[in-house]
N, C-alpha and C positions, 0 to 999 in steps of 0.2 A: 772188449773196448768196441762202443759205438763207431760203426763208419756207415757214414750218408755218402751216398752216390747221387750226384743230381746231373741230369743230362737233357736240357727242354730247350723247346722253341715254342715262341709265344710274342705275338703282334700286337700291341698296345700303343694303336694312332700311328704314329709318327715312329716310335720306338720299337725297331725289331729283335725282342731278345733270343740270343743264342749262346746258351751259358753250360759250360760243364766244367763241374769241379767235384771233388770227393775230400771228405773233412774226417779225421780219425779222432775222438777224443779230445779234450782242452778246450779251448774257445777259438772257433775258427771267425774270424772278423772279412766280412763283404764290405770293402772298402772303397770308395770311390765318390765323385761329384754328385750333387742333388741332379736327379733326371735318368744317373746310370742304371737304375732297372732293380736297385737294392731292396728295396721293399717288395715288391712285384715277385723278386725271387723267393723270398721267407714266406710269402701269402700263398706261392704255390707248394712249398716244401709243408705248410699248415695244412692245405687242403682248402683253403678258401677262395682261390684261383686255379683253375685247371688250364697246363700248358695246353698248346695246338700238337704238339711232337713231342717224343722223345720219353724220359722214363724217370723215377725217383725211386730209391728203394733207402730202407732203413734197417740196419744190420741184416736179417734174412727175410725182411718184410717188402715185399713191394707195395709201395704206396700209390703209384703212378705207372700206367704203361698203356700210353696211347693205343698201342699194336694189338694188345690182349683186351683193351676196352675195360683196363682195370682203374678206378681212379676211387679211393679209399676215402669215406668221411671224415672230416676232420674230430668227430668226438670220437673216433674209433682209431684214431693214429696215435694216440699218448703222447701228443708234442706240447707244452705246454707254450703260450705265448704271452710276453710281457709287451705291450704297444707303450707306443711316445707318453702318453698322456694316462697311462695305467687304467682307466677304466673301473673305477671301485664301483661299488654299489653305494649310493649315498645314504639310505634309509637302512644299512647293516653297520652295525661295529664293524671293529677292525677283526675280531675273532670271527663274526659271522662274515667275513668277505674272504679271510684265510680259509674257514673252513667251505664254503663254496667249491673250491677245487676240487674236494676229496669228495665233496656228495654227487656233484657232478660224472666225476669216473668211477663212482659206486665204490669208491675203497672204504675198507673199515676202518673205522677211528681209531686213532694211534696219539695216544695223549704225549707219549713218550716223545716221536715223530714231531705232534705237534711245538710242543715245549722248545725241541732241540734246533727247527729251521725260525721260530721266532729269537730265539737266542743268537742264532748264525748270523739273521740281519738287523738285531739290534730295537726289537719294536715288541719286547714281551710288557712295558711300560706303558703300551699304546692300545692294549687291547680293547679297552671297554670304550674307544673313542670313536665319533665318527668320522668320515672323511674330510668335511667341511673343517674339522678340528686338526687336522696334519698338515706340515709343511709339505712343500711339494718334492723333497727327496724321499719324506715320510711315507707318502701315498705309492710313491714306485717302489719302496721296498715291502711295502703292504704287497701290491698287485707281485712282485718277483716271488714273496711266500706263497702266494695265493696257487700260481703255476706250479712251483714245488711239491706242493702238497696235493697234487695228482699224480706224484710219481712218476712223472713225463721220463720218457726214455732220450729226451733231446729239448731242449730249450733254447727257443728263438727269442730274441731281444732287438726289439727294431726302434733304435736310436732312443733308448730309455731316456738318456740325460738331454736330449733335445729340447725339452721345454723348460729345462732347470737355467736359475742363475748360475754365475759361477760359483758361489758360495756353497748352493745346494750340489750343483756337481762335484765340489771337494769333498760333499759330507757322501755320497754315495760310493763313489769309486772305492773307497777302503771295505765296502760290502761287498761288491762284485769281484774285487779280488778273492776278498774270502770264500765268497760261491765257486769262483773258478779251483782255490786249492782244496777248500773242505768236502763241500759237496757231491762231487764225484759226478755232476750230470754233465755233460756233453753240451755246448752250449755255440750257435749261431747269433752272432753279434755286429748289428749294422751300425754303421759311425761314416759320416764324412769325416771325422775330427782324427788325424794324427797322434794329437798327444793322448786322447782318450785310449785310442787302439792302442797303441803303446805300454800303457798302463795293463791291458785288460788280455789281451789277445796272447795264443800259441801260434796261431797260423793266418797268414793275411792272403785273402782274394780280392786282387786290385780289379776293379770293374771300372768300364766306361762306356758310355754310348751302346748299353746292353750286351756288351761280349766282356770275356776274361780276358784280362789284358797279360797278367802274372799270378803266378800263386807260389809264395813261399812264405819266409819268417819275417822278421820286425825289419830288416833290412831294406823291403821294398818299401817300407814308409822313408826314409832316409831318400831314394831313389826319388820317390814323388815330392819330398821337399826341394830337391835339387833341381827336378824340372820345374818349381815355381820359381826359383830364382833365375833361370833360362830366360 
């Protein structure tokens, strides 16, 4: 079972991130208000942002260690990343966008795996379309499929529903639940919406002001909602 250990510090303008948590399998939600440092944390896990101090490990692999001078490049971390807006290539078909992840990670073509992931995400009928012909929810499902075809050890999802309206959020959430239950890829899921996290997460890491204020189960979301009523 994949074990992610994060113990890092990073100064980002007025925000001083000091974060320590561990994630073992399932879906770990980084949950907190805007500006809490959630995206910066996943960027450090992905290798897109280097911490000032600390270390990050995934399984037995050291991804970052400030003292030892280790900072593994993003393309060697085998971590899939799904951004808020999907970031598909507009000139490529859905099929070609999906295959991009496999080619960039230099994985052999596996038609069975391709078909399984396309079916899991409900995008088999979209393979010949261009991104401009897709809804927002469909684009995000393609982005998730592209990341999965890298065969990542870990999947990062940075507020993947933030740019969608309520209808498209309802459309994609069941696919995220299926992904959690059937894909067997551990995920770190960023959100500031309690209802969304409740549907998808198995573990919650609550963040505020660049600090981890609590780690636990879904009961932390109820505590957050009670705080909002005070």
